[in-house]
MARGULUM-562570 format. One record per residue (C-alpha): x, y, z; residue number from 1; residue in one letter; chain. Coordinates in steps of 0.001 Angstrom, whole numbers. Example, Ala and Ser with C-alpha at 12.3 -4.5 7.8 and 13.67 -1.06 7.14 Angstrom:
// MARGULUM-562570
<lumpa east="12300" north="-4500" up="7800" k="1" r="a" c="A"/>
<lumpa east="13670" north="-1060" up="7140" k="2" r="s" c="A"/>
***
This chain:
// MARGULUM-562570
<lumpa east="0" north="0" up="0" k="1" r="m" c="A"/>
<lumpa east="1446" north="3408" up="-987" k="2" r="a" c="A"/>
<lumpa east="2473" north="5821" up="1727" k="3" r="s" c="A"/>
<lumpa east="298" north="8930" up="2061" k="4" r="p" c="A"/>
<lumpa east="1708" north="12033" up="371" k="5" r="a" c="A"/>
<lumpa east="3367" north="14481" up="2830" k="6" r="p" c="A"/>
<lumpa east="1237" north="17405" up="3837" k="7" r="s" c="A"/>
<lumpa east="2253" north="20745" up="2292" k="8" r="p" c="A"/>
<lumpa east="2320" north="22139" up="5837" k="9" r="a" c="A"/>
<lumpa east="5125" north="19787" up="6876" k="10" r="t" c="A"/>
<lumpa east="8065" north="21656" up="5204" k="11" r="p" c="A"/>
<lumpa east="6618" north="24987" up="6334" k="12" r="l" c="A"/>
<lumpa east="6491" north="23745" up="9905" k="13" r="l" c="A"/>
<lumpa east="10051" north="22514" up="9639" k="14" r="a" c="A"/>
<lumpa east="11218" north="25878" up="8315" k="15" r="l" c="A"/>
<lumpa east="9379" north="27721" up="11066" k="16" r="a" c="A"/>
<lumpa east="10930" north="25483" up="13699" k="17" r="t" c="A"/>
<lumpa east="14386" north="26055" up="12203" k="18" r="l" c="A"/>
<lumpa east="13844" north="29822" up="12175" k="19" r="a" c="A"/>
<lumpa east="12880" north="29772" up="15846" k="20" r="v" c="A"/>
<lumpa east="15972" north="27758" up="16714" k="21" r="l" c="A"/>
<lumpa east="18250" north="30089" up="14714" k="22" r="v" c="A"/>
<lumpa east="16674" north="33148" up="16322" k="23" r="s" c="A"/>
<lumpa east="17081" north="31637" up="19767" k="24" r="a" c="A"/>
<lumpa east="20705" north="30810" up="19063" k="25" r="a" c="A"/>
<lumpa east="21363" north="34328" up="17771" k="26" r="a" c="A"/>
<lumpa east="19694" north="35892" up="20771" k="27" r="a" c="A"/>
<lumpa east="21743" north="33727" up="23093" k="28" r="a" c="A"/>
<lumpa east="24940" north="34667" up="21257" k="29" r="a" c="A"/>
<lumpa east="24116" north="38356" up="21443" k="30" r="a" c="A"/>
<lumpa east="23152" north="38289" up="25106" k="31" r="a" c="A"/>
<lumpa east="25315" north="40447" up="27307" k="32" r="c" c="A"/>
<lumpa east="27940" north="38611" up="29312" k="33" r="s" c="A"/>
<lumpa east="27367" north="38651" up="33040" k="34" r="e" c="A"/>
<lumpa east="30791" north="40180" up="33706" k="35" r="s" c="A"/>
<lumpa east="30116" north="43040" up="31247" k="36" r="d" c="A"/>
<lumpa east="26714" north="43665" up="32814" k="37" r="r" c="A"/>
<lumpa east="28245" north="43822" up="36296" k="38" r="d" c="A"/>
<lumpa east="30932" north="46228" up="35031" k="39" r="a" c="A"/>
<lumpa east="28308" north="48508" up="33489" k="40" r="l" c="A"/>
<lumpa east="26306" north="48548" up="36711" k="41" r="l" c="A"/>
<lumpa east="29468" north="49514" up="38611" k="42" r="s" c="A"/>
<lumpa east="30055" north="52346" up="36128" k="43" r="i" c="A"/>
<lumpa east="26486" north="53516" up="36643" k="44" r="r" c="A"/>
<lumpa east="26864" north="53374" up="40436" k="45" r="a" c="A"/>
<lumpa east="29845" north="55752" up="40243" k="46" r="a" c="A"/>
<lumpa east="27926" north="58330" up="38195" k="47" r="l" c="A"/>
<lumpa east="24867" north="60446" up="38890" k="48" r="s" c="A"/>
<lumpa east="22529" north="61897" up="36272" k="49" r="e" c="A"/>
<lumpa east="19005" north="62662" up="37450" k="50" r="a" c="A"/>
<lumpa east="17597" north="65165" up="34998" k="51" r="r" c="A"/>
<lumpa east="17423" north="63219" up="31742" k="52" r="l" c="A"/>
<lumpa east="17271" north="59676" up="33027" k="53" r="g" c="A"/>
<lumpa east="20116" north="58444" up="30866" k="54" r="v" c="A"/>
<lumpa east="20436" north="55284" up="32957" k="55" r="f" c="A"/>
<lumpa east="16709" north="54556" up="33170" k="56" r="s" c="A"/>
<lumpa east="17017" north="51896" up="30470" k="57" r="t" c="A"/>
<lumpa east="19861" north="50115" up="32226" k="58" r="w" c="A"/>
<lumpa east="17748" north="47306" up="33675" k="59" r="k" c="A"/>
<lumpa east="17157" north="43671" up="32964" k="60" r="g" c="A"/>
<lumpa east="19702" north="40932" up="32411" k="61" r="d" c="A"/>
<lumpa east="20637" north="41672" up="28790" k="62" r="n" c="A"/>
<lumpa east="22707" north="44846" up="28563" k="63" r="c" c="A"/>
<lumpa east="22900" north="44334" up="24798" k="64" r="c" c="A"/>
<lumpa east="19171" north="44979" up="24463" k="65" r="a" c="A"/>
<lumpa east="18101" north="48610" up="24632" k="66" r="n" c="A"/>
<lumpa east="20530" north="49837" up="27277" k="67" r="w" c="A"/>
<lumpa east="21040" north="53455" up="26271" k="68" r="y" c="A"/>
<lumpa east="24553" north="54127" up="24930" k="69" r="g" c="A"/>
<lumpa east="25596" north="50464" up="24999" k="70" r="v" c="A"/>
<lumpa east="26360" north="48470" up="21845" k="71" r="s" c="A"/>
<lumpa east="27521" north="44876" up="21703" k="72" r="c" c="A"/>
<lumpa east="29290" north="42665" up="19237" k="73" r="d" c="A"/>
<lumpa east="26475" north="40605" up="17673" k="74" r="p" c="A"/>
<lumpa east="28570" north="37451" up="17625" k="75" r="t" c="A"/>
<lumpa east="30260" north="37440" up="21006" k="76" r="s" c="A"/>
<lumpa east="27726" north="39449" up="22979" k="77" r="g" c="A"/>
<lumpa east="30583" north="41469" up="24477" k="78" r="r" c="A"/>
<lumpa east="30133" north="45203" up="25017" k="79" r="v" c="A"/>
<lumpa east="31958" north="46933" up="22155" k="80" r="a" c="A"/>
<lumpa east="30871" north="50565" up="22538" k="81" r="d" c="A"/>
<lumpa east="29892" north="52734" up="25472" k="82" r="l" c="A"/>
<lumpa east="28776" north="56154" up="24233" k="83" r="t" c="A"/>
<lumpa east="27177" north="58686" up="26576" k="84" r="l" c="A"/>
<lumpa east="27197" north="62289" up="25372" k="85" r="r" c="A"/>
<lumpa east="25845" north="65183" up="27407" k="86" r="g" c="A"/>
<lumpa east="25160" north="67129" up="24221" k="87" r="e" c="A"/>
<lumpa east="23258" north="64865" up="21832" k="88" r="a" c="A"/>
<lumpa east="20155" north="65024" up="19709" k="89" r="e" c="A"/>
<lumpa east="18608" north="61582" up="20125" k="90" r="d" c="A"/>
<lumpa east="15295" north="60683" up="21747" k="91" r="a" c="A"/>
<lumpa east="16762" north="60586" up="25248" k="92" r="v" c="A"/>
<lumpa east="18873" north="63743" up="25132" k="93" r="m" c="A"/>
<lumpa east="16436" north="65716" up="22993" k="94" r="a" c="A"/>
<lumpa east="12909" north="64793" up="24118" k="95" r="p" c="A"/>
<lumpa east="10187" north="66254" up="21923" k="96" r="a" c="A"/>
<lumpa east="12888" north="67549" up="19617" k="97" r="g" c="A"/>
<lumpa east="14200" north="70036" up="22164" k="98" r="r" c="A"/>
<lumpa east="17956" north="69487" up="22707" k="99" r="p" c="A"/>
<lumpa east="18940" north="69370" up="26336" k="100" r="a" c="A"/>
<lumpa east="22289" north="69927" up="27969" k="101" r="s" c="A"/>
<lumpa east="23052" north="67120" up="30380" k="102" r="g" c="A"/>
<lumpa east="24942" north="67284" up="33648" k="103" r="v" c="A"/>
<lumpa east="26502" north="64201" up="35161" k="104" r="m" c="A"/>
<lumpa east="28649" north="64017" up="38275" k="105" r="s" c="A"/>
<lumpa east="30699" north="61299" up="39906" k="106" r="g" c="A"/>
<lumpa east="33795" north="59576" up="38584" k="107" r="y" c="A"/>
<lumpa east="34868" north="56989" up="36027" k="108" r="i" c="A"/>
<lumpa east="34984" north="53652" up="37813" k="109" r="s" c="A"/>
<lumpa east="37999" north="51480" up="37146" k="110" r="d" c="A"/>
<lumpa east="35498" north="48681" up="36517" k="111" r="r" c="A"/>
<lumpa east="35341" north="50102" up="32997" k="112" r="v" c="A"/>
<lumpa east="38551" north="48184" up="32406" k="113" r="c" c="A"/>
<lumpa east="36645" north="44917" up="32762" k="114" r="r" c="A"/>
<lumpa east="34930" north="45753" up="29478" k="115" r="l" c="A"/>
<lumpa east="38018" north="44447" up="27743" k="116" r="d" c="A"/>
<lumpa east="36346" north="44142" up="24331" k="117" r="a" c="A"/>
<lumpa east="35586" north="47860" up="24150" k="118" r="l" c="A"/>
<lumpa east="36274" north="49569" up="20844" k="119" r="s" c="A"/>
<lumpa east="34822" north="52982" up="21785" k="120" r="s" c="A"/>
<lumpa east="34599" north="54691" up="25167" k="121" r="l" c="A"/>
<lumpa east="32877" north="58067" up="25007" k="122" r="i" c="A"/>
<lumpa east="31802" north="60022" up="28111" k="123" r="l" c="A"/>
<lumpa east="31625" north="63523" up="26691" k="124" r="a" c="A"/>
<lumpa east="30225" north="66935" up="27630" k="125" r="d" c="A"/>
<lumpa east="28873" north="66050" up="31055" k="126" r="w" c="A"/>
<lumpa east="30622" north="68970" up="32772" k="127" r="k" c="A"/>
<lumpa east="30879" north="67492" up="36284" k="128" r="q" c="A"/>
<lumpa east="32471" north="64048" up="35942" k="129" r="i" c="A"/>
<lumpa east="35633" north="64368" up="38016" k="130" r="s" c="A"/>
<lumpa east="38543" north="62358" up="39315" k="131" r="g" c="A"/>
<lumpa east="41372" north="60757" up="37351" k="132" r="p" c="A"/>
<lumpa east="41353" north="58721" up="34178" k="133" r="i" c="A"/>
<lumpa east="41706" north="55106" up="35364" k="134" r="p" c="A"/>
<lumpa east="45262" north="54064" up="34398" k="135" r="p" c="A"/>
<lumpa east="44000" north="50589" up="33555" k="136" r="c" c="A"/>
<lumpa east="42285" north="51995" up="30456" k="137" r="i" c="A"/>
<lumpa east="45709" north="52059" up="28834" k="138" r="a" c="A"/>
<lumpa east="46676" north="48551" up="29872" k="139" r="t" c="A"/>
<lumpa east="43404" north="46600" up="29797" k="140" r="s" c="A"/>
<lumpa east="41486" north="47895" up="26766" k="141" r="l" c="A"/>
<lumpa east="43720" north="46677" up="23952" k="142" r="a" c="A"/>
<lumpa east="40944" north="46898" up="21335" k="143" r="s" c="A"/>
<lumpa east="40148" north="50542" up="22048" k="144" r="l" c="A"/>
<lumpa east="39949" north="52709" up="18922" k="145" r="r" c="A"/>
<lumpa east="38158" north="55786" up="20252" k="146" r="i" c="A"/>
<lumpa east="38654" north="57377" up="23679" k="147" r="l" c="A"/>
<lumpa east="36681" north="60594" up="24145" k="148" r="e" c="A"/>
<lumpa east="36300" north="62150" up="27594" k="149" r="l" c="A"/>
<lumpa east="36071" north="65901" up="26806" k="150" r="p" c="A"/>
<lumpa east="34236" north="68693" up="28620" k="151" r="a" c="A"/>
<lumpa east="34227" north="67201" up="32102" k="152" r="n" c="A"/>
<lumpa east="36260" north="68001" up="35211" k="153" r="r" c="A"/>
<lumpa east="38772" north="65185" up="35043" k="154" r="l" c="A"/>
<lumpa east="41971" north="65680" up="37026" k="155" r="t" c="A"/>
<lumpa east="45262" north="63887" up="37436" k="156" r="g" c="A"/>
<lumpa east="47597" north="62939" up="34618" k="157" r="e" c="A"/>
<lumpa east="47250" north="61228" up="31257" k="158" r="i" c="A"/>
<lumpa east="48099" north="57554" up="31882" k="159" r="p" c="A"/>
<lumpa east="51809" north="57172" up="31174" k="160" r="r" c="A"/>
<lumpa east="51330" north="53916" up="29311" k="161" r="s" c="A"/>
<lumpa east="48724" north="55375" up="26928" k="162" r="i" c="A"/>
<lumpa east="51035" north="54573" up="24029" k="163" r="g" c="A"/>
<lumpa east="50341" north="50843" up="24258" k="164" r="v" c="A"/>
<lumpa east="46900" north="51415" up="22707" k="165" r="l" c="A"/>
<lumpa east="48136" north="50572" up="19236" k="166" r="s" c="A"/>
<lumpa east="44647" north="50649" up="17666" k="167" r="r" c="A"/>
<lumpa east="43617" north="54027" up="19062" k="168" r="l" c="A"/>
<lumpa east="42638" north="56471" up="16306" k="169" r="t" c="A"/>
<lumpa east="40959" north="59210" up="18391" k="170" r="v" c="A"/>
<lumpa east="42159" north="60544" up="21745" k="171" r="l" c="A"/>
<lumpa east="40076" north="63491" up="22935" k="172" r="n" c="A"/>
<lumpa east="40613" north="64695" up="26506" k="173" r="l" c="A"/>
<lumpa east="39946" north="68380" up="25827" k="174" r="a" c="A"/>
<lumpa east="38307" north="70811" up="28240" k="175" r="d" c="A"/>
<lumpa east="39183" north="69146" up="31513" k="176" r="n" c="A"/>
<lumpa east="41570" north="69880" up="34399" k="177" r="l" c="A"/>
<lumpa east="44204" north="67325" up="33455" k="178" r="i" c="A"/>
<lumpa east="47712" north="68238" up="34623" k="179" r="s" c="A"/>
<lumpa east="51250" north="66961" up="34362" k="180" r="g" c="A"/>
<lumpa east="53293" north="66333" up="31255" k="181" r="a" c="A"/>
<lumpa east="52215" north="64812" up="27963" k="182" r="i" c="A"/>
<lumpa east="53568" north="61249" up="28238" k="183" r="p" c="A"/>
<lumpa east="56391" north="60416" up="25860" k="184" r="d" c="A"/>
<lumpa east="54540" north="57208" up="25070" k="185" r="s" c="A"/>
<lumpa east="51917" north="59223" up="23203" k="186" r="i" c="A"/>
<lumpa east="54340" north="59156" up="20275" k="187" r="a" c="A"/>
<lumpa east="53844" north="55384" up="20160" k="188" r="s" c="A"/>
<lumpa east="50147" north="55583" up="19278" k="189" r="l" c="A"/>
<lumpa east="50681" north="53892" up="15938" k="190" r="a" c="A"/>
<lumpa east="47141" north="54462" up="14605" k="191" r="s" c="A"/>
<lumpa east="46311" north="57887" up="16034" k="192" r="i" c="A"/>
<lumpa east="44646" north="60374" up="13684" k="193" r="k" c="A"/>
<lumpa east="42959" north="62876" up="15999" k="194" r="h" c="A"/>
<lumpa east="44718" north="64106" up="19150" k="195" r="l" c="A"/>
<lumpa east="42902" north="66745" up="21210" k="196" r="d" c="A"/>
<lumpa east="44311" north="67715" up="24604" k="197" r="l" c="A"/>
<lumpa east="43262" north="71374" up="24447" k="198" r="a" c="A"/>
<lumpa east="42159" north="73486" up="27380" k="199" r="n" c="A"/>
<lumpa east="43700" north="71567" up="30244" k="200" r="n" c="A"/>
<lumpa east="46552" north="72309" up="32660" k="201" r="q" c="A"/>
<lumpa east="49282" north="70335" up="30942" k="202" r="l" c="A"/>
<lumpa east="52868" north="71401" up="31601" k="203" r="t" c="A"/>
<lumpa east="56301" north="70512" up="30322" k="204" r="g" c="A"/>
<lumpa east="57387" north="70066" up="26726" k="205" r="r" c="A"/>
<lumpa east="55744" north="68632" up="23671" k="206" r="i" c="A"/>
<lumpa east="57397" north="65201" up="23243" k="207" r="p" c="A"/>
<lumpa east="60326" north="65518" up="20861" k="208" r="a" c="A"/>
<lumpa east="59382" north="62202" up="19291" k="209" r="s" c="A"/>
<lumpa east="55921" north="63359" up="18186" k="210" r="i" c="A"/>
<lumpa east="57223" north="63109" up="14629" k="211" r="g" c="A"/>
<lumpa east="56965" north="59328" up="15009" k="212" r="n" c="A"/>
<lumpa east="53257" north="59774" up="14236" k="213" r="l" c="A"/>
<lumpa east="54029" north="60951" up="10695" k="214" r="a" c="A"/>
<lumpa east="52097" north="58154" up="9023" k="215" r="a" c="A"/>
<lumpa east="48744" north="58796" up="10719" k="216" r="t" c="A"/>
<lumpa east="48316" north="62035" up="12698" k="217" r="l" c="A"/>
<lumpa east="46056" north="64569" up="10960" k="218" r="s" c="A"/>
<lumpa east="44937" north="66809" up="13852" k="219" r="r" c="A"/>
<lumpa east="47020" north="67881" up="16862" k="220" r="a" c="A"/>
<lumpa east="45152" north="70273" up="19151" k="221" r="l" c="A"/>
<lumpa east="47132" north="71222" up="22256" k="222" r="l" c="A"/>
<lumpa east="45968" north="74815" up="22761" k="223" r="a" c="A"/>
<lumpa east="45260" north="76564" up="26059" k="224" r="r" c="A"/>
<lumpa east="47596" north="74629" up="28301" k="225" r="n" c="A"/>
<lumpa east="50827" north="75561" up="30063" k="226" r="r" c="A"/>
<lumpa east="53223" north="73826" up="27719" k="227" r="l" c="A"/>
<lumpa east="56720" north="75276" up="27521" k="228" r="s" c="A"/>
<lumpa east="59933" north="74849" up="25609" k="229" r="g" c="A"/>
<lumpa east="60390" north="74856" up="21839" k="230" r="p" c="A"/>
<lumpa east="58167" north="73406" up="19149" k="231" r="i" c="A"/>
<lumpa east="59859" north="70092" up="18306" k="232" r="p" c="A"/>
<lumpa east="61429" north="70131" up="14822" k="233" r="p" c="A"/>
<lumpa east="59944" north="66668" up="14280" k="234" r="s" c="A"/>
<lumpa east="56518" north="68323" up="13921" k="235" r="v" c="A"/>
<lumpa east="57625" north="69153" up="10407" k="236" r="g" c="A"/>
<lumpa east="57796" north="65471" up="9520" k="237" r="s" c="A"/>
<lumpa east="54074" north="64935" up="10213" k="238" r="l" c="A"/>
<lumpa east="53229" north="64503" up="6548" k="239" r="a" c="A"/>
<lumpa east="49492" north="63954" up="7120" k="240" r="r" c="A"/>
<lumpa east="49032" north="66808" up="9588" k="241" r="l" c="A"/>
<lumpa east="46225" north="69124" up="8453" k="242" r="a" c="A"/>
<lumpa east="45426" north="71042" up="11667" k="243" r="d" c="A"/>
<lumpa east="47958" north="72138" up="14282" k="244" r="l" c="A"/>
<lumpa east="46875" north="74274" up="17231" k="245" r="d" c="A"/>
<lumpa east="49481" north="75103" up="19877" k="246" r="l" c="A"/>
<lumpa east="48063" north="78520" up="20782" k="247" r="s" c="A"/>
<lumpa east="47799" north="79973" up="24282" k="248" r="e" c="A"/>
<lumpa east="50730" north="78136" up="25811" k="249" r="n" c="A"/>
<lumpa east="54189" north="79211" up="26971" k="250" r="r" c="A"/>
<lumpa east="56178" north="77932" up="24024" k="251" r="l" c="A"/>
<lumpa east="59517" north="79569" up="23263" k="252" r="t" c="A"/>
<lumpa east="62155" north="79480" up="20558" k="253" r="g" c="A"/>
<lumpa east="61714" north="79788" up="16822" k="254" r="a" c="A"/>
<lumpa east="59145" north="78278" up="14516" k="255" r="i" c="A"/>
<lumpa east="60898" north="75202" up="13077" k="256" r="p" c="A"/>
<lumpa east="62025" north="75613" up="9470" k="257" r="d" c="A"/>
<lumpa east="60654" north="72109" up="8912" k="258" r="s" c="A"/>
<lumpa east="57077" north="73253" up="9572" k="259" r="l" c="A"/>
<lumpa east="55130" north="73719" up="6391" k="260" r="g" c="A"/>
<lumpa east="56189" north="72849" up="2900" k="261" r="s" c="A"/>
<lumpa east="55604" north="74114" up="-600" k="262" r="s" c="A"/>
<lumpa east="55590" north="70478" up="-1697" k="263" r="g" c="A"/>
<lumpa east="53305" north="67601" up="-719" k="264" r="g" c="A"/>
<lumpa east="52242" north="68624" up="2786" k="265" r="g" c="A"/>
<lumpa east="48572" north="68866" up="3735" k="266" r="v" c="A"/>
<lumpa east="48753" north="71513" up="6481" k="267" r="l" c="A"/>
<lumpa east="45677" north="73757" up="6220" k="268" r="t" c="A"/>
<lumpa east="45414" north="75472" up="9625" k="269" r="t" c="A"/>
<lumpa east="48181" north="76652" up="11943" k="270" r="l" c="A"/>
<lumpa east="47514" north="78358" up="15277" k="271" r="h" c="A"/>
<lumpa east="50570" north="79433" up="17287" k="272" r="l" c="A"/>
<lumpa east="49182" north="82655" up="18778" k="273" r="g" c="A"/>
<lumpa east="49616" north="83676" up="22395" k="274" r="g" c="A"/>
<lumpa east="52997" north="82084" up="23087" k="275" r="n" c="A"/>
<lumpa east="56540" north="83416" up="23545" k="276" r="r" c="A"/>
<lumpa east="57832" north="82381" up="20150" k="277" r="i" c="A"/>
<lumpa east="60745" north="84361" up="18705" k="278" r="s" c="A"/>
<lumpa east="62898" north="84190" up="15596" k="279" r="g" c="A"/>
<lumpa east="61656" north="84728" up="12050" k="280" r="r" c="A"/>
<lumpa east="58715" north="83486" up="10022" k="281" r="v" c="A"/>
<lumpa east="60084" north="80557" up="7991" k="282" r="p" c="A"/>
<lumpa east="60038" north="81473" up="4323" k="283" r="t" c="A"/>
<lumpa east="58522" north="78230" up="3125" k="284" r="k" c="A"/>
<lumpa east="55777" north="78318" up="5777" k="285" r="l" c="A"/>
<lumpa east="53806" north="81067" up="4051" k="286" r="l" c="A"/>
<lumpa east="54476" north="79399" up="696" k="287" r="a" c="A"/>
<lumpa east="52800" north="76166" up="1800" k="288" r="t" c="A"/>
<lumpa east="50157" north="75132" up="-697" k="289" r="r" c="A"/>
<lumpa east="46745" north="74700" up="869" k="290" r="g" c="A"/>
<lumpa east="47581" north="76574" up="4053" k="291" r="l" c="A"/>
<lumpa east="44516" north="78756" up="4575" k="292" r="g" c="A"/>
<lumpa east="44530" north="79820" up="8236" k="293" r="i" c="A"/>
<lumpa east="47678" north="81113" up="9946" k="294" r="v" c="A"/>
<lumpa east="47688" north="82800" up="13347" k="295" r="n" c="A"/>
<lumpa east="51089" north="83752" up="14782" k="296" r="l" c="A"/>
<lumpa east="49778" north="86718" up="16772" k="297" r="s" c="A"/>
<lumpa east="50905" north="87780" up="20256" k="298" r="r" c="A"/>
<lumpa east="54423" north="86434" up="20121" k="299" r="n" c="A"/>
<lumpa east="57873" north="87965" up="19699" k="300" r="a" c="A"/>
<lumpa east="58446" north="87023" up="16059" k="301" r="v" c="A"/>
<lumpa east="60830" north="89418" up="14303" k="302" r="e" c="A"/>
<lumpa east="62322" north="90207" up="10933" k="303" r="g" c="A"/>
<lumpa east="60538" north="90766" up="7619" k="304" r="p" c="A"/>
<lumpa east="57386" north="89033" up="6417" k="305" r="i" c="A"/>
<lumpa east="58536" north="86646" up="3660" k="306" r="p" c="A"/>
<lumpa east="57564" north="88007" up="252" k="307" r="d" c="A"/>
<lumpa east="56549" north="84618" up="-1132" k="308" r="v" c="A"/>
<lumpa east="52847" north="84894" up="-1983" k="309" r="f" c="A"/>
<lumpa east="51641" north="83638" up="-5359" k="310" r="t" c="A"/>
<lumpa east="48458" north="83110" up="-7315" k="311" r="g" c="A"/>
<lumpa east="48019" north="79850" up="-5422" k="312" r="r" c="A"/>
<lumpa east="48023" north="81559" up="-2012" k="313" r="s" c="A"/>
<lumpa east="44546" north="81434" up="-477" k="314" r="y" c="A"/>
<lumpa east="44305" north="82727" up="3084" k="315" r="f" c="A"/>
<lumpa east="41010" north="82945" up="4914" k="316" r="m" c="A"/>
<lumpa east="42963" north="84225" up="7938" k="317" r="v" c="A"/>
<lumpa east="46500" north="85590" up="8095" k="318" r="l" c="A"/>
<lumpa east="47127" north="87080" up="11530" k="319" r="d" c="A"/>
<lumpa east="50675" north="88220" up="12306" k="320" r="l" c="A"/>
<lumpa east="49659" north="90967" up="14723" k="321" r="s" c="A"/>
<lumpa east="51375" north="91945" up="17974" k="322" r="r" c="A"/>
<lumpa east="54868" north="90788" up="17109" k="323" r="n" c="A"/>
<lumpa east="58129" north="92575" up="16277" k="324" r="r" c="A"/>
<lumpa east="58018" north="92301" up="12519" k="325" r="l" c="A"/>
<lumpa east="60019" north="94843" up="10510" k="326" r="t" c="A"/>
<lumpa east="60312" north="95843" up="6876" k="327" r="g" c="A"/>
<lumpa east="57363" north="96504" up="4609" k="328" r="g" c="A"/>
<lumpa east="54087" north="94858" up="3658" k="329" r="v" c="A"/>
<lumpa east="54964" north="92163" up="1091" k="330" r="p" c="A"/>
<lumpa east="54018" north="93333" up="-2400" k="331" r="r" c="A"/>
<lumpa east="53456" north="89758" up="-3541" k="332" r="s" c="A"/>
<lumpa east="50346" north="89686" up="-1325" k="333" r="l" c="A"/>
<lumpa east="48650" north="91521" up="-4196" k="334" r="a" c="A"/>
<lumpa east="49074" north="88424" up="-6348" k="335" r="s" c="A"/>
<lumpa east="47405" north="86074" up="-3838" k="336" r="a" c="A"/>
<lumpa east="44234" north="84369" up="-5058" k="337" r="a" c="A"/>
<lumpa east="42424" north="85389" up="-1879" k="338" r="y" c="A"/>
<lumpa east="43151" north="87048" up="1457" k="339" r="v" c="A"/>
<lumpa east="40135" north="87337" up="3740" k="340" r="g" c="A"/>
<lumpa east="41165" north="88507" up="7198" k="341" r="h" c="A"/>
<lumpa east="44627" north="90114" up="7322" k="342" r="l" c="A"/>
<lumpa east="46023" north="91547" up="10547" k="343" r="d" c="A"/>
<lumpa east="49517" north="93059" up="10586" k="344" r="l" c="A"/>
<lumpa east="48809" north="95519" up="13394" k="345" r="s" c="A"/>
<lumpa east="51061" north="96239" up="16389" k="346" r="h" c="A"/>
<lumpa east="54374" north="95508" up="14703" k="347" r="n" c="A"/>
<lumpa east="57301" north="97656" up="13492" k="348" r="r" c="A"/>
<lumpa east="56460" north="97727" up="9807" k="349" r="l" c="A"/>
<lumpa east="57315" north="100700" up="7580" k="350" r="c" c="A"/>
<lumpa east="56691" north="101890" up="4060" k="351" r="g" c="A"/>
<lumpa east="53765" north="102211" up="1710" k="352" r="t" c="A"/>
<lumpa east="50862" north="99773" up="1824" k="353" r="i" c="A"/>
<lumpa east="50479" north="98320" up="-1690" k="354" r="p" c="A"/>
<lumpa east="47412" north="99355" up="-3670" k="355" r="a" c="A"/>
<lumpa east="44713" north="97112" up="-5126" k="356" r="g" c="A"/>
<lumpa east="43346" north="93809" up="-3851" k="357" r="p" c="A"/>
<lumpa east="43372" north="92488" up="-1185" k="358" r="p" c="A"/>
<lumpa east="44375" north="95782" up="414" k="359" r="f" c="A"/>
<lumpa east="41415" north="97716" up="-953" k="360" r="d" c="A"/>
<lumpa east="38911" north="95799" up="1185" k="361" r="h" c="A"/>
<lumpa east="40865" north="96005" up="4437" k="362" r="l" c="A"/>
<lumpa east="40313" north="98615" up="7121" k="363" r="d" c="A"/>
<lumpa east="42859" north="100647" up="9061" k="364" r="a" c="A"/>
<lumpa east="42807" north="98239" up="12016" k="365" r="e" c="A"/>
<lumpa east="44634" north="95672" up="9886" k="366" r="s" c="A"/>
<lumpa east="47708" north="97949" up="9831" k="367" r="f" c="A"/>
<lumpa east="47350" north="99996" up="13035" k="368" r="a" c="A"/>
<lumpa east="50160" north="100676" up="15520" k="369" r="s" c="A"/>
<lumpa east="53162" north="100114" up="13288" k="370" r="n" c="A"/>
<lumpa east="56301" north="102218" up="13108" k="371" r="s" c="A"/>
<lumpa east="55749" north="104110" up="9870" k="372" r="c" c="A"/>
<lumpa east="53236" north="102494" up="7533" k="373" r="l" c="A"/>
<lumpa east="51307" north="104820" up="5248" k="374" r="c" c="A"/>
<lumpa east="48905" north="104766" up="2341" k="375" r="g" c="A"/>
<lumpa east="45300" north="103559" up="2117" k="376" r="s" c="A"/>
<lumpa east="43558" north="102659" up="4379" k="377" r="p" c="A"/>
<lumpa east="45941" north="104658" up="6615" k="378" r="l" c="A"/>
<lumpa east="46952" north="108246" up="6003" k="379" r="g" c="A"/>
<lumpa east="48694" north="109463" up="2882" k="380" r="k" c="A"/>
<lumpa east="52429" north="109053" up="2619" k="381" r="c" c="A"/>
<lumpa east="54378" north="112312" up="2872" k="382" r="t" c="A"/>
***
């Protein structure tokens, strides 16, 4: 007797059962590890944020499911990213579409170092998180690629062994109260692209070996600290450096001749204002192709302004004010493709201001308080 034909529902049922099993397996794989969950709860216990309820979703056993700011690796279930920003525009930080400014106090628990699969650690713009950066971040989080802790009230020093984080691409500790020297090991951050230590209380010298980062570093922002000593000549070997800001420090000595290049460099912004820099403006610096913002103001730079401007010169800002520059206004400036804001005031310049663009759109303040400049927009030469 022939067997009855299989019901069409049988393969559908089998497929449905398989889908349930696969989903269950995936959910189990993605479930947060107990150790990561405990570490996150310890981090939460060390911090206090009552206004926005950032931690209100941190409940239940699975920290990989809807815990605000927490992301996990879908395969291992390990916490890969912890991102809590006090200035954000998501549903938690901007309820009803109205951005809010969060305030969080407390400290960064060293239990964060138990999240040893972390790729990103971001606790930014909370204004009141204080205490030191746990040193174990440098030694325990080998997979870390992004470390952002800006706009808090962190104190203490940058971990000396920070350089062992070979995968780190972003280090942002700006706008804190961090003191001490920049560790020499920072020059060992083999993957670093963005370095922002601005607006802290850092002292000592810029590591001489910073040029070791030539293959990767594109932004170095060290402004508004208490750094002293000369600008290391090795800065000039940072071939990928686009933005350099060393303003508002106590730097001395001359601007390195190696800084800037008329060849293949990519430097676009240079801020050295508000230091104690002396010596002359390097000739090739102002001839650097692509350099569009230069601020050397409020230093003790002397000598003539290099007369090296060409039709490829395009300066949105060129501020050489409040120095000890001598000689005349470079006539080659008239050949520049564009000069937006020019400030040569409070120097010792003499002679006639060239006529025509860009000088015809500048006001007298651009040339004020020099030794003997004359011509439009100042008074007539006699």
